[in-house]
C-alpha positions as CSV (number, residue, x, y, z in Angstrom):
1,M,-52.3,-19.9,26.2
2,P,-52.4,-21.5,22.7
3,E,-55.2,-24.2,22.2
4,K,-54.5,-27.2,21.7
5,P,-55.6,-29.0,18.4
6,P,-58.9,-31.0,18.3
7,R,-58.3,-34.9,19.2
8,Q,-57.8,-36.9,16.0
9,N,-57.6,-40.4,17.6
10,P,-60.6,-42.2,18.7
11,V,-58.9,-44.9,20.7
12,K,-58.9,-43.4,24.3
13,P,-54.7,-43.0,25.2
14,S,-53.7,-44.8,28.6
15,A,-50.5,-44.5,30.7
16,E,-49.9,-48.4,30.1
17,G,-49.9,-47.5,26.5
18,L,-47.7,-44.8,26.6
19,A,-45.4,-46.7,28.8
20,A,-45.2,-49.5,26.4
21,A,-44.3,-47.2,23.7
22,A,-41.5,-45.3,25.6
23,G,-39.9,-48.3,26.7
24,A,-39.5,-49.7,23.5
25,F,-37.3,-46.4,22.8
26,A,-35.4,-46.3,26.1
27,R,-33.1,-49.2,25.6
28,K,-31.7,-47.3,22.2
29,G,-30.7,-44.1,24.7
30,P,-32.7,-40.5,24.2
31,P,-35.9,-40.7,22.6
32,P,-35.7,-38.6,19.3
33,L,-38.8,-36.3,20.7
34,H,-37.9,-33.3,18.0
35,L,-38.4,-35.6,14.9
36,W,-41.7,-37.0,16.3
37,N,-44.9,-35.4,15.4
38,P,-47.8,-37.4,16.1
39,P,-51.7,-36.6,16.4
40,F,-52.6,-34.9,19.6
41,C,-55.2,-37.7,21.0
42,G,-56.4,-35.7,23.7
43,D,-55.6,-35.3,27.5
44,I,-55.0,-38.0,29.9
45,D,-55.4,-37.8,33.9
46,M,-51.9,-37.4,34.5
47,E,-50.2,-34.2,36.7
48,I,-46.9,-33.3,38.0
49,R,-47.2,-31.3,41.0
50,R,-45.1,-28.5,42.7
51,D,-43.2,-30.8,44.7
52,G,-42.4,-33.3,41.6
53,T,-44.6,-35.9,42.5
54,W,-46.4,-37.4,39.4
55,F,-50.1,-38.7,39.7
56,Y,-52.2,-40.8,37.4
57,L,-56.0,-40.8,38.1
58,G,-55.4,-38.9,41.4
59,T,-53.0,-41.7,42.4
60,P,-49.0,-40.9,42.8
61,I,-47.0,-43.1,40.8
62,G,-44.9,-44.8,42.9
63,R,-42.2,-46.4,40.7
64,A,-39.1,-44.5,39.9
65,P,-38.2,-46.3,36.6
66,L,-42.0,-45.8,35.2
67,V,-41.7,-42.0,36.5
68,R,-37.9,-41.9,34.5
69,L,-39.9,-43.4,31.3
70,F,-42.5,-40.7,31.2
71,A,-40.1,-37.8,31.9
72,S,-37.9,-39.2,29.1
73,I,-40.9,-38.6,26.5
74,L,-42.3,-35.2,27.8
75,R,-42.6,-32.2,25.9
76,R,-43.6,-28.4,26.2
77,E,-45.0,-26.5,23.4
78,G,-46.0,-22.9,24.9
79,D,-47.1,-23.3,28.3
80,N,-48.7,-26.9,27.4
81,Y,-46.9,-29.9,28.1
82,F,-47.3,-33.5,26.3
83,L,-46.3,-36.8,26.7
84,V,-45.1,-37.6,22.9
85,T,-44.5,-40.9,21.3
86,P,-44.2,-41.8,17.6
87,V,-48.0,-42.5,17.4
88,E,-49.4,-40.3,19.6
89,K,-49.4,-37.2,21.7
90,V,-51.4,-36.6,25.1
91,G,-51.5,-33.5,27.2
92,I,-50.7,-33.4,30.9
93,R,-51.2,-31.0,33.6
94,V,-47.7,-29.4,35.6
95,Q,-48.5,-27.5,38.3
96,D,-45.3,-25.7,38.2
97,A,-42.1,-26.9,36.9
98,P,-41.8,-30.7,35.7
99,F,-38.7,-31.2,37.4
100,I,-36.8,-30.5,40.8
101,A,-33.2,-30.0,41.0
102,V,-32.6,-32.0,44.5
103,D,-28.8,-31.6,44.1
104,A,-25.8,-29.5,42.6
105,E,-22.3,-29.9,42.6
106,A,-19.5,-27.2,42.2
107,R,-16.4,-27.6,40.4
108,G,-14.0,-24.5,40.0
109,E,-14.4,-21.0,41.6
110,G,-15.5,-17.6,40.8
111,A,-15.8,-16.8,36.7
112,A,-14.6,-20.5,36.1
113,Q,-17.3,-22.1,38.4
114,D,-19.4,-24.9,36.7
115,L,-22.5,-25.8,38.7
116,T,-24.3,-29.3,37.6
117,F,-27.3,-30.1,38.9
118,T,-29.2,-33.6,39.4
119,T,-33.0,-33.9,38.7
120,N,-35.4,-36.0,40.8
121,V,-35.7,-38.2,37.5
122,G,-31.9,-38.3,37.1
123,D,-31.1,-36.0,34.3
124,T,-27.8,-33.9,35.1
125,V,-27.2,-30.7,33.5
126,T,-24.5,-28.2,34.1
127,A,-25.8,-24.4,33.7
128,D,-24.6,-22.4,30.7
129,P,-26.1,-20.0,28.4
130,E,-28.4,-23.1,26.9
131,H,-29.2,-24.0,30.4
132,P,-29.7,-20.8,32.6
133,I,-30.6,-20.4,36.0
134,R,-33.7,-17.9,36.4
135,C,-34.7,-16.6,40.0
136,P,-38.0,-14.9,39.7
137,R,-40.1,-13.9,43.2
138,D,-42.7,-16.0,44.2
139,A,-45.9,-14.4,43.7
140,A,-47.6,-15.1,46.9
141,S,-44.4,-14.7,49.2
142,G,-42.4,-12.8,47.2
143,E,-39.2,-15.0,48.1
144,P,-36.9,-16.2,45.2
145,T,-37.9,-19.2,43.8
146,P,-34.8,-20.6,41.7
147,Y,-35.0,-22.7,38.2
148,V,-32.7,-24.2,36.2
149,M,-33.3,-25.3,32.1
150,V,-32.7,-29.0,31.6
151,R,-33.8,-29.3,28.2
152,A,-35.8,-28.4,25.5
153,G,-37.8,-26.0,27.4
154,L,-38.4,-28.2,30.6
155,E,-37.1,-26.8,33.8
156,A,-36.2,-28.0,37.4
157,R,-37.0,-26.1,40.1
158,I,-33.8,-26.0,42.7
159,D,-35.1,-27.2,46.2
160,R,-34.6,-25.2,49.1
161,K,-31.6,-27.2,50.6
162,T,-29.9,-26.9,47.2
163,F,-30.6,-23.3,46.5
164,Y,-29.3,-22.7,50.3
165,R,-26.0,-24.3,49.5
166,L,-25.6,-22.4,46.5
167,V,-26.3,-19.0,48.0
168,E,-23.3,-19.8,50.0
169,L,-21.2,-19.7,46.3
170,A,-22.9,-16.6,45.1
171,R,-20.8,-13.6,44.5
172,P,-21.4,-9.8,43.6
173,A,-21.0,-8.5,40.1
174,R,-22.8,-6.1,37.4
175,H,-24.7,-7.2,35.5
176,E,-26.7,-5.7,32.7
177,G,-26.4,-1.9,34.5
178,A,-27.0,-3.1,38.1
179,D,-25.3,-4.5,41.3
180,W,-26.6,-8.0,41.8
181,V,-25.3,-11.4,43.9
182,G,-25.8,-14.4,41.8
183,L,-23.9,-17.5,40.5
184,W,-21.1,-18.1,37.7
185,S,-21.5,-21.4,36.0
186,G,-20.7,-22.0,32.0
187,G,-19.1,-18.9,31.9
188,C,-21.9,-17.1,32.7
189,F,-22.9,-14.8,35.7
190,F,-26.7,-15.8,36.7
191,P,-28.5,-13.0,39.1
192,L,-30.0,-14.1,41.8
193,I,-30.9,-10.9,44.4
194,P,-30.0,-7.6,43.9
195,A,-27.2,-6.2,46.0
196,A,-29.5,-3.5,47.3
197,E,-31.6,-5.9,49.0
198,L,-28.7,-7.6,51.2
199,P,-28.1,-6.3,54.6
């Protein structure tokens, strides 16, 4: 895991300060995170749990608009996650993926199908070459654990009810020399389960 740079700002960062800075940009559209390169100001006690709940100082953040605001300034660098504003960058913890895909809409059929996902923080994304679906196996249970790329290295884990609906749309196809069952979207085939594992 890449080491985080030493803290350069003596002022202790806070969720309130981050929210105020992010809020100034929220009214102007998506913040241009790729243009911001502020100094690293240390870690704050904020965590995104596996179920998508955001915690600050051990307490769930119950205000959905505030969670969406923080999500809009979330950036991934390697295996680390940061909240970034024009003047500061702070580290937070993410247990699994930062977002949860809570719904999906299918349009078209077969290779012409598009799958558009909605996340728990209100993002929508259509799976395609830049927003792939991947389906590794859970290390503990061996069960498929699907994800879809939302933006800039930030993934959403596809929740169970949505995944079951997607499985009904899955079709067999030859992929990289093997037979798979998977999903078409954005002109791409995304493998889910080896065909040999199906009954």
